[in-house]
N, CA, C and O atoms as CSV, one atom per row, in Angstrom:
chain,resi,resn,atom,element,x,y,z
A,1,LEU,N,N,61.024,69.993,68.905
A,1,LEU,CA,C,60.468,69.234,68.177
A,1,LEU,C,C,60.969,67.738,67.424
A,1,LEU,O,O,61.142,67.705,66.206
A,2,ALA,N,N,61.240,66.163,68.540
A,2,ALA,CA,C,61.742,65.543,68.037
A,2,ALA,C,C,60.683,64.576,67.408
A,2,ALA,O,O,59.541,64.351,67.810
A,3,VAL,N,N,61.539,63.902,65.991
A,3,VAL,CA,C,60.610,63.106,65.434
A,3,VAL,C,C,61.262,61.794,64.678
A,3,VAL,O,O,62.306,61.666,64.039
A,4,ASP,N,N,60.163,60.839,65.032
A,4,ASP,CA,C,60.843,59.160,65.003
A,4,ASP,C,C,61.232,58.923,63.989
A,4,ASP,O,O,60.405,58.657,63.117
A,5,ALA,N,N,62.644,58.918,63.669
A,5,ALA,CA,C,63.141,58.805,62.653
A,5,ALA,C,C,63.218,57.194,62.386
A,5,ALA,O,O,63.820,56.890,61.356
A,6,THR,N,N,62.690,56.111,63.174
A,6,THR,CA,C,62.797,54.582,63.302
A,6,THR,C,C,62.244,54.141,61.804
A,6,THR,O,O,61.107,54.514,61.516
A,7,PRO,N,N,62.801,53.561,61.081
A,7,PRO,CA,C,62.100,52.731,59.706
A,7,PRO,C,C,60.644,52.166,59.970
A,7,PRO,O,O,60.716,51.567,61.043
A,8,VAL,N,N,59.416,52.092,59.495
A,8,VAL,CA,C,58.530,51.564,59.601
A,8,VAL,C,C,58.536,50.021,58.574
A,8,VAL,O,O,58.647,49.988,57.348
A,9,GLU,N,N,58.382,48.849,59.502
A,9,GLU,CA,C,58.311,47.404,58.419
A,9,GLU,C,C,57.210,47.474,58.008
A,9,GLU,O,O,56.139,47.887,58.454
A,10,SER,N,N,57.678,46.858,56.752
A,10,SER,CA,C,55.802,46.166,55.742
A,10,SER,C,C,55.380,45.225,56.472
A,10,SER,O,O,55.970,44.392,57.160
A,11,VAL,N,N,54.074,45.467,56.224
A,11,VAL,CA,C,53.123,44.307,56.473
A,11,VAL,C,C,53.496,43.236,56.059
A,11,VAL,O,O,53.595,42.235,56.769
A,12,ALA,N,N,53.817,43.298,54.584
A,12,ALA,CA,C,54.292,41.901,54.018
A,12,ALA,C,C,55.576,41.008,54.814
A,12,ALA,O,O,55.783,39.854,54.439
A,13,LEU,N,N,56.230,41.476,55.678
A,13,LEU,CA,C,56.990,40.935,56.281
A,13,LEU,C,C,56.431,39.836,57.065
A,13,LEU,O,O,57.115,38.814,57.104
A,14,VAL,N,N,54.864,39.847,57.956
A,14,VAL,CA,C,54.336,39.372,58.898
A,14,VAL,C,C,54.347,37.742,58.058
A,14,VAL,O,O,55.113,36.932,58.579
A,15,PRO,N,N,53.919,37.473,57.389
A,15,PRO,CA,C,53.975,36.181,56.976
A,15,PRO,C,C,55.078,35.529,57.659
A,15,PRO,O,O,55.040,34.649,58.519
A,16,ALA,N,N,56.542,36.396,56.868
A,16,ALA,CA,C,57.601,35.205,57.568
A,16,ALA,C,C,57.696,35.415,58.584
A,16,ALA,O,O,58.016,34.391,59.188
A,17,LEU,N,N,57.571,36.438,59.350
A,17,LEU,CA,C,57.900,36.447,60.956
A,17,LEU,C,C,57.317,35.288,61.458
A,17,LEU,O,O,57.918,34.479,62.165
A,18,VAL,N,N,55.958,35.174,61.044
A,18,VAL,CA,C,54.942,33.925,61.917
A,18,VAL,C,C,55.793,32.604,61.719
A,18,VAL,O,O,56.090,32.043,62.773
A,19,THR,N,N,56.347,31.862,60.256
A,19,THR,CA,C,56.659,31.289,59.946
A,19,THR,C,C,57.944,30.585,60.421
A,19,THR,O,O,58.305,29.414,60.302
A,20,LEU,N,N,58.700,31.982,61.170
A,20,LEU,CA,C,60.279,31.779,61.691
A,20,LEU,C,C,59.995,31.959,62.957
A,20,LEU,O,O,60.826,31.754,63.842
A,21,SER,N,N,58.580,32.431,63.217
A,21,SER,CA,C,58.293,31.882,65.051
A,21,SER,C,C,57.711,30.320,65.181
A,21,SER,O,O,57.836,29.797,66.288
A,22,TYR,N,N,57.224,29.717,64.352
A,22,TYR,CA,C,57.359,28.200,64.055
A,22,TYR,C,C,58.524,27.339,64.080
A,22,TYR,O,O,58.607,26.265,64.675
A,23,ALA,N,N,59.239,27.794,63.520
A,23,ALA,CA,C,60.712,27.236,63.463
A,23,ALA,C,C,61.107,27.646,64.627
A,23,ALA,O,O,61.871,26.732,64.938
A,24,TYR,N,N,61.124,28.545,65.679
A,24,TYR,CA,C,61.896,28.806,66.782
A,24,TYR,C,C,61.089,27.919,67.980
A,24,TYR,O,O,61.638,27.347,68.922
A,25,LEU,N,N,59.446,27.963,67.650
A,25,LEU,CA,C,58.418,27.146,68.940
A,25,LEU,C,C,59.190,25.621,68.337
A,25,LEU,O,O,59.595,24.972,69.301
A,26,LEU,N,N,59.418,25.066,67.261
A,26,LEU,CA,C,59.460,23.705,67.073
A,26,LEU,C,C,60.957,23.244,67.769
A,26,LEU,O,O,61.127,22.058,68.052
A,27,ASP,N,N,62.083,24.306,68.041
A,27,ASP,CA,C,63.016,23.919,68.555
A,27,ASP,C,C,63.214,24.396,69.791
A,27,ASP,O,O,64.319,24.588,70.297
A,28,LYS,N,N,62.105,24.606,70.324
A,28,LYS,CA,C,61.962,25.021,71.713
A,28,LYS,C,C,62.519,25.917,72.406
A,28,LYS,O,O,62.754,25.946,73.614
A,29,ASN,N,N,62.835,27.054,71.159
A,29,ASN,CA,C,63.882,28.789,71.755
A,29,ASN,C,C,62.436,29.580,71.724
A,29,ASN,O,O,62.038,30.189,70.732
A,30,TYR,N,N,61.828,29.491,72.768
A,30,TYR,CA,C,60.670,30.339,73.073
A,30,TYR,C,C,61.024,31.744,72.943
A,30,TYR,O,O,60.469,32.566,72.213
A,31,GLU,N,N,62.015,31.935,73.731
A,31,GLU,CA,C,62.420,33.491,73.670
A,31,GLU,C,C,62.370,33.961,72.057
A,31,GLU,O,O,61.778,34.988,71.724
A,32,GLY,N,N,62.959,33.220,71.238
A,32,GLY,CA,C,63.063,33.828,69.674
A,32,GLY,C,C,61.781,34.071,69.165
A,32,GLY,O,O,61.408,35.091,68.586
A,33,CYS,N,N,60.954,32.791,69.489
A,33,CYS,CA,C,59.605,32.710,68.943
A,33,CYS,C,C,58.493,34.214,69.315
A,33,CYS,O,O,57.712,34.920,68.677
A,34,ARG,N,N,59.002,34.128,70.693
A,34,ARG,CA,C,58.373,35.200,71.225
A,34,ARG,C,C,58.845,36.853,70.497
A,34,ARG,O,O,58.226,37.877,70.207
A,35,ARG,N,N,59.842,36.537,70.444
A,35,ARG,CA,C,60.327,37.990,69.671
A,35,ARG,C,C,59.818,38.132,68.859
A,35,ARG,O,O,58.878,38.923,68.947
A,36,GLU,N,N,60.069,37.510,67.602
A,36,GLU,CA,C,59.404,37.449,66.025
A,36,GLU,C,C,57.765,37.267,66.271
A,36,GLU,O,O,56.963,37.547,65.380
A,37,LEU,N,N,57.500,36.943,67.117
A,37,LEU,CA,C,55.696,37.365,67.459
A,37,LEU,C,C,55.222,39.269,67.508
A,37,LEU,O,O,54.397,40.053,67.039
A,38,ASP,N,N,56.578,39.215,68.551
A,38,ASP,CA,C,56.187,40.975,69.064
A,38,ASP,C,C,56.399,41.720,68.061
A,38,ASP,O,O,55.742,42.744,67.872
A,39,ARG,N,N,57.455,41.271,67.179
A,39,ARG,CA,C,57.682,42.178,66.122
A,39,ARG,C,C,56.431,42.493,65.437
A,39,ARG,O,O,55.830,43.564,65.348
A,40,ALA,N,N,56.188,41.419,65.005
A,40,ALA,CA,C,54.713,40.625,63.831
A,40,ALA,C,C,53.335,41.885,64.141
A,40,ALA,O,O,52.730,42.734,63.486
A,41,LEU,N,N,53.344,41.382,65.459
A,41,LEU,CA,C,52.244,42.393,66.178
A,41,LEU,C,C,52.639,43.813,65.842
A,41,LEU,O,O,51.921,44.544,65.160
A,42,LYS,N,N,54.004,44.240,66.427
A,42,LYS,CA,C,54.016,45.858,66.592
A,42,LYS,C,C,53.932,46.259,64.936
A,42,LYS,O,O,53.193,47.175,64.578
A,43,ILE,N,N,54.602,45.634,64.137
A,43,ILE,CA,C,53.945,46.241,62.283
A,43,ILE,C,C,52.331,45.717,62.342
A,43,ILE,O,O,51.699,46.712,61.988
A,44,LEU,N,N,51.798,45.113,62.497
A,44,LEU,CA,C,50.212,45.571,62.468
A,44,LEU,C,C,49.591,46.207,63.265
A,44,LEU,O,O,48.366,46.279,63.165
A,45,THR,N,N,50.316,46.873,64.328
A,45,THR,CA,C,49.442,47.619,65.091
A,45,THR,C,C,49.688,48.409,65.025
A,45,THR,O,O,48.935,49.222,65.563
A,46,THR,N,N,51.054,49.011,64.266
A,46,THR,CA,C,51.373,49.943,63.665
A,46,THR,C,C,50.933,50.704,62.682
A,46,THR,O,O,51.016,51.930,62.612
A,47,HIS,N,N,50.249,49.637,61.575
A,47,HIS,CA,C,49.993,50.025,60.207
A,47,HIS,C,C,48.056,49.677,60.709
A,47,HIS,O,O,47.524,50.497,59.961
A,48,GLU,N,N,47.249,49.205,61.233
A,48,GLU,CA,C,45.978,48.916,61.175
A,48,GLU,C,C,45.673,49.111,62.079
A,48,GLU,O,O,44.443,49.102,62.045
A,49,GLY,N,N,46.222,49.443,63.613
A,49,GLY,CA,C,45.664,49.614,64.803
A,49,GLY,C,C,45.630,48.382,65.517
A,49,GLY,O,O,45.570,47.266,65.002
A,50,GLU,N,N,45.686,48.739,67.147
A,50,GLU,CA,C,45.922,47.752,68.280
A,50,GLU,C,C,44.635,46.683,67.801
A,50,GLU,O,O,44.959,45.553,67.435
A,51,LYS,N,N,43.440,47.000,67.812
A,51,LYS,CA,C,42.581,46.095,67.783
A,51,LYS,C,C,42.170,45.641,66.683
A,51,LYS,O,O,41.083,45.065,66.735
A,52,ALA,N,N,42.912,45.737,65.232
A,52,ALA,CA,C,42.749,45.620,64.146
A,52,ALA,C,C,42.591,44.006,64.007
A,52,ALA,O,O,43.441,43.358,64.618
A,53,ALA,N,N,41.830,43.439,63.444
A,53,ALA,CA,C,41.287,41.969,63.017
A,53,ALA,C,C,42.505,41.013,62.041
A,53,ALA,O,O,42.628,39.788,62.042
A,54,SER,N,N,43.196,41.883,61.365
A,54,SER,CA,C,44.439,41.221,61.419
A,54,SER,C,C,45.664,40.777,62.191
A,54,SER,O,O,46.681,40.200,61.806
A,55,THR,N,N,45.268,41.228,63.453
A,55,THR,CA,C,46.080,40.962,64.459
A,55,THR,C,C,46.016,39.442,65.124
A,55,THR,O,O,46.985,38.943,65.698
A,56,THR,N,N,44.929,38.878,64.990
A,56,THR,CA,C,44.255,37.881,65.745
A,56,THR,C,C,44.987,36.965,65.676
A,56,THR,O,O,45.307,36.512,66.775
A,57,LEU,N,N,45.648,36.197,64.320
A,57,LEU,CA,C,46.113,35.263,64.357
A,57,LEU,C,C,47.715,34.849,64.893
A,57,LEU,O,O,48.154,33.735,65.179
A,58,VAL,N,N,48.392,36.172,64.912
A,58,VAL,CA,C,49.318,36.847,65.798
A,58,VAL,C,C,49.171,36.473,67.352
A,58,VAL,O,O,49.912,35.679,67.932
A,59,ARG,N,N,48.079,37.181,67.950
A,59,ARG,CA,C,47.975,37.127,69.129
A,59,ARG,C,C,47.719,35.456,69.857
A,59,ARG,O,O,47.964,35.177,71.031
A,60,GLU,N,N,47.063,34.307,68.604
A,60,GLU,CA,C,46.764,33.342,68.594
A,60,GLU,C,C,47.893,32.675,69.545
A,60,GLU,O,O,47.912,32.194,70.678
A,61,HIS,N,N,48.761,32.878,68.571
A,61,HIS,CA,C,49.985,32.345,68.644
A,61,HIS,C,C,50.831,32.780,69.911
A,61,HIS,O,O,51.534,32.075,70.635
A,62,LEU,N,N,50.561,34.170,69.979
A,62,LEU,CA,C,51.561,34.298,71.361
A,62,LEU,C,C,50.837,33.306,72.592
A,62,LEU,O,O,51.529,32.650,73.371
A,63,GLY,N,N,49.358,33.317,72.625
A,63,GLY,CA,C,48.479,32.692,73.154
A,63,GLY,C,C,49.252,31.190,73.705
A,63,GLY,O,O,49.522,30.818,74.847
A,64,LEU,N,N,49.419,30.678,72.663
A,64,LEU,CA,C,49.700,29.302,72.760
A,64,LEU,C,C,51.556,29.328,72.972
A,64,LEU,O,O,52.171,28.436,73.557
A,65,LEU,N,N,52.083,30.342,72.458
A,65,LEU,CA,C,53.552,29.996,73.135
A,65,LEU,C,C,53.409,29.951,74.667
A,65,LEU,O,O,53.950,29.096,75.367
A,66,ALA,N,N,52.313,31.357,75.313
A,66,ALA,CA,C,52.488,31.424,76.742
A,66,ALA,C,C,51.952,29.767,77.356
A,66,ALA,O,O,52.478,28.965,78.128
A,67,TYR,N,N,50.816,29.765,76.669
A,67,TYR,CA,C,50.488,27.894,76.596
A,67,TYR,C,C,51.748,26.793,76.883
A,67,TYR,O,O,51.848,25.954,77.778
A,68,TYR,N,N,52.514,27.071,75.956
A,68,TYR,CA,C,53.831,25.796,76.303
A,68,TYR,C,C,54.987,25.909,77.148
A,68,TYR,O,O,55.814,25.128,77.619
A,69,GLU,N,N,54.697,27.529,77.192
A,69,GLU,CA,C,55.566,28.155,78.429
A,69,GLU,C,C,54.884,28.200,79.665
A,69,GLU,O,O,55.216,28.970,80.567
A,70,GLU,N,N,53.858,27.333,79.747
A,70,GLU,CA,C,53.008,26.833,80.870
A,70,GLU,C,C,52.755,28.104,81.764
A,70,GLU,O,O,52.985,28.020,82.970
A,71,ASP,N,N,52.179,29.560,81.087
A,71,ASP,CA,C,52.005,30.763,81.506
A,71,ASP,C,C,50.776,30.764,81.278
A,71,ASP,O,O,50.425,31.554,80.401
A,72,PHE,N,N,49.936,30.117,81.788
A,72,PHE,CA,C,48.350,29.816,81.956
A,72,PHE,C,C,47.759,31.143,81.588
A,72,PHE,O,O,47.162,31.459,80.559
A,73,GLU,N,N,48.006,31.743,82.484
A,73,GLU,CA,C,47.016,32.942,82.813
A,73,GLU,C,C,47.464,33.860,81.601
A,73,GLU,O,O,46.478,34.270,80.989
A,74,GLU,N,N,48.947,34.403,80.960
A,74,GLU,CA,C,49.153,34.863,79.736
A,74,GLU,C,C,48.255,34.465,78.727
A,74,GLU,O,O,47.688,35.245,77.962
A,75,ALA,N,N,48.108,32.975,78.736
A,75,ALA,CA,C,47.428,32.262,77.190
A,75,ALA,C,C,45.826,32.657,77.582
A,75,ALA,O,O,45.081,33.010,76.668
A,76,GLN,N,N,45.406,32.597,78.745
A,76,GLN,CA,C,44.464,33.036,78.888
A,76,GLN,C,C,44.100,34.588,77.859
A,76,GLN,O,O,43.571,34.795,76.766
A,77,LYS,N,N,44.595,35.256,78.712
A,77,LYS,CA,C,44.538,36.993,77.824
A,77,LYS,C,C,44.618,36.646,76.809
A,77,LYS,O,O,43.553,36.575,76.196
A,78,HIS,N,N,46.381,36.091,75.800
A,78,HIS,CA,C,45.690,36.091,74.311
A,78,HIS,C,C,44.382,35.799,73.989
A,78,HIS,O,O,43.578,36.578,73.477
A,79,PHE,N,N,44.146,34.341,74.390
A,79,PHE,CA,C,42.405,34.067,73.863
A,79,PHE,C,C,41.589,34.897,73.713
A,79,PHE,O,O,40.895,34.945,72.698
A,80,ARG,N,N,41.466,35.951,74.950
A,80,ARG,CA,C,40.153,36.021,75.498
A,80,ARG,C,C,40.667,37.491,74.381
A,80,ARG,O,O,40.073,37.549,73.305
A,81,ASP,N,N,41.480,38.335,74.610
A,81,ASP,CA,C,41.808,39.169,73.569
A,81,ASP,C,C,41.531,39.081,72.091
A,81,ASP,O,O,41.133,40.100,71.527
A,82,VAL,N,N,41.772,37.488,71.107
A,82,VAL,CA,C,41.253,37.136,70.162
A,82,VAL,C,C,39.749,37.227,69.895
A,82,VAL,O,O,39.404,37.726,68.824
A,83,HIS,N,N,39.042,36.901,70.548
A,83,HIS,CA,C,37.692,36.601,70.897
A,83,HIS,C,C,37.263,37.458,71.019
A,83,HIS,O,O,36.188,37.462,70.419
A,84,ASP,N,N,37.475,38.425,71.547
A,84,ASP,CA,C,36.761,39.981,72.010
A,84,ASP,C,C,37.550,40.967,70.266
A,84,ASP,O,O,36.804,41.851,69.843
A,85,ILE,N,N,38.487,40.816,69.702
A,85,ILE,CA,C,38.723,41.096,68.748
A,85,ILE,C,C,37.581,40.394,67.354
A,85,ILE,O,O,37.374,41.236,66.481
A,86,LEU,N,N,37.329,39.896,67.266
A,86,LEU,CA,C,36.751,38.439,66.328
A,86,LEU,C,C,35.037,39.219,66.593
A,86,LEU,O,O,34.283,39.264,65.621
A,87,VAL,N,N,34.737,39.583,67.473
A,87,VAL,CA,C,33.389,39.440,67.830
A,87,VAL,C,C,32.932,41.134,67.613
A,87,VAL,O,O,32.004,41.634,66.979
A,88,ALA,N,N,33.887,41.666,68.335
A,88,ALA,CA,C,33.716,43.366,67.806
A,88,ALA,C,C,33.661,43.708,65.900
A,88,ALA,O,O,33.229,44.665,65.258
A,89,HIS,N,N,34.233,42.589,65.551
A,89,HIS,CA,C,34.547,42.836,63.887
A,89,HIS,C,C,33.124,41.985,63.307
A,89,HIS,O,O,32.963,42.125,62.095
A,90,GLY,N,N,32.449,41.431,63.760
A,90,GLY,CA,C,31.028,41.057,63.217
A,90,GLY,C,C,31.033,39.865,63.037
A,90,GLY,O,O,30.350,39.407,62.122
A,91,ARG,N,N,32.083,38.715,64.156
A,91,ARG,CA,C,32.286,37.098,63.691
A,91,ARG,C,C,31.185,36.711,64.582
A,91,ARG,O,O,31.208,37.152,65.731
A,92,ALA,N,N,30.061,35.817,64.147
A,92,ALA,CA,C,29.067,35.418,65.157
A,92,ALA,C,C,29.752,34.462,66.238
A,92,ALA,O,O,30.936,34.128,66.261
A,93,ALA,N,N,28.905,34.157,66.983
A,93,ALA,CA,C,29.257,32.852,68.557
A,93,ALA,C,C,30.077,31.316,67.807
A,93,ALA,O,O,31.014,30.558,68.061
A,94,ASP,N,N,28.961,31.515,66.720
A,94,ASP,CA,C,28.950,30.145,66.255
A,94,ASP,C,C,30.553,29.780,65.426
A,94,ASP,O,O,31.105,28.680,65.456
A,95,ASP,N,N,31.107,31.095,64.672
A,95,ASP,CA,C,32.199,31.005,64.099
A,95,ASP,C,C,33.221,29.925,64.164
A,95,ASP,O,O,33.637,29.793,65.315
A,96,GLU,N,N,33.557,29.421,63.633
A,96,GLU,CA,C,34.988,28.560,63.517
A,96,GLU,C,C,36.186,29.358,64.979
A,96,GLU,O,O,36.421,29.177,66.174
A,97,ASP,N,N,36.636,30.302,63.801
A,97,ASP,CA,C,37.542,30.982,64.445
A,97,ASP,C,C,36.939,31.687,66.188
A,97,ASP,O,O,37.769,31.774,67.093
A,98,VAL,N,N,35.752,32.038,66.378
A,98,VAL,CA,C,35.081,32.013,67.770
A,98,VAL,C,C,35.190,31.021,68.592
A,98,VAL,O,O,35.658,31.157,69.722
A,99,VAL,N,N,34.791,29.966,68.138
A,99,VAL,CA,C,35.011,28.768,69.033
A,99,VAL,C,C,36.033,28.034,69.172
A,99,VAL,O,O,36.086,26.944,69.743
A,100,ARG,N,N,36.882,28.615,68.649
A,100,ARG,CA,C,38.180,27.804,68.578
A,100,ARG,C,C,38.724,28.691,69.725
A,100,ARG,O,O,39.244,28.171,70.712
A,101,GLN,N,N,38.606,30.004,69.594
A,101,GLN,CA,C,39.409,30.849,70.806
A,101,GLN,C,C,38.367,30.830,72.355
A,101,GLN,O,O,38.563,31.600,73.294
A,102,LEU,N,N,37.584,30.071,72.325
A,102,LEU,CA,C,36.673,29.415,73.285
A,102,LEU,C,C,36.981,28.078,74.071
A,102,LEU,O,O,36.946,27.824,75.275
A,103,GLU,N,N,37.335,27.212,72.815
A,103,GLU,CA,C,38.441,26.366,73.575
A,103,GLU,C,C,39.527,26.600,74.241
A,103,GLU,O,O,39.868,26.645,75.423
A,104,ASN,N,N,40.132,26.780,72.917
A,104,ASN,CA,C,41.679,27.972,73.807
A,104,ASN,C,C,41.158,28.073,75.303
A,104,ASN,O,O,41.287,27.190,76.151
A,105,LEU,N,N,40.588,29.226,75.465
A,105,LEU,CA,C,40.687,29.942,76.624
A,105,LEU,C,C,39.960,28.663,78.013
A,105,LEU,O,O,40.478,28.491,79.116
A,106,ALA,N,N,38.772,28.001,77.529
A,106,ALA,CA,C,38.888,26.912,78.152
A,106,ALA,C,C,40.163,26.074,78.790
A,106,ALA,O,O,40.614,26.109,79.935
A,107,THR,N,N,40.604,25.272,77.583
A,107,THR,CA,C,41.941,24.516,77.841
A,107,THR,C,C,43.210,24.955,78.888
A,107,THR,O,O,44.010,24.292,79.549
A,108,ALA,N,N,42.930,26.772,78.653
A,108,ALA,CA,C,43.969,27.157,79.412
A,108,ALA,C,C,43.142,27.328,80.971
A,108,ALA,O,O,43.323,26.765,82.050
A,109,THR,N,N,42.575,27.936,80.708
A,109,THR,CA,C,41.492,28.157,82.173
A,109,THR,C,C,41.422,26.440,83.045
A,109,THR,O,O,41.670,26.633,84.235
A,110,CYS,N,N,41.204,25.159,82.807
A,110,CYS,CA,C,41.332,24.117,82.872
A,110,CYS,C,C,42.832,23.698,83.475
A,110,CYS,O,O,42.983,22.695,84.173
A,111,ARG,N,N,43.955,24.631,83.102
A,111,ARG,CA,C,45.195,24.344,83.963
A,111,ARG,C,C,45.146,24.733,84.921
A,111,ARG,O,O,45.517,24.041,85.869
A,112,THR,N,N,44.614,26.157,85.125
A,112,THR,CA,C,44.883,27.112,86.633
A,112,THR,C,C,43.427,27.033,87.207
A,112,THR,O,O,43.031,27.829,88.058
A,113,GLY,N,N,42.841,26.269,86.815
A,113,GLY,CA,C,41.333,26.262,87.800
A,113,GLY,C,C,40.514,27.366,87.743
A,113,GLY,O,O,40.847,28.456,87.279
A,114,PRO,N,N,39.273,27.041,88.291
A,114,PRO,CA,C,38.152,27.871,87.782
A,114,PRO,C,C,38.209,29.414,87.904
A,114,PRO,O,O,38.640,29.899,88.951
A,115,ARG,N,N,37.791,30.224,86.873
A,115,ARG,CA,C,37.738,32.088,87.262
A,115,ARG,C,C,36.531,32.124,86.658
A,115,ARG,O,O,35.858,31.188,86.225
A,116,THR,N,N,36.335,33.167,86.667
A,116,THR,CA,C,34.911,34.248,85.974
A,116,THR,C,C,35.623,34.848,85.145
A,116,THR,O,O,36.701,35.391,85.386
A,117,TRP,N,N,35.067,34.788,84.115
A,117,TRP,CA,C,35.567,35.620,82.893
A,117,TRP,C,C,34.189,37.263,82.725
A,117,TRP,O,O,33.048,37.408,82.286
A,118,ALA,N,N,35.045,37.977,83.258
A,118,ALA,CA,C,34.054,39.669,83.225
A,118,ALA,C,C,34.551,39.825,81.879
A,118,ALA,O,O,34.247,40.820,81.221
């Protein structure tokens, strides 16, 4: 029986990782930005679950990064995930965070053409 001895990083590290990802983004170092956001998302999902509300900030930033990289379909996926998580956690349709995700999704969709959102 093998035991995973990989140390689990603390959720307290997430705000610093998000800040570092901004620095990479401002420097147009998209690879560095993605690395830190992926690391932050892994920490949150390990501690709190795949669809935890705490993951929405990091997921939204991953969507924005994909948008900056002009990967509009990937951006749509992240914005849709954030929207669905917020709604699943009881946020109302007129909640400002829910509305922002719909606006983000609409903007990314306009860049790729109309699609059906199922």
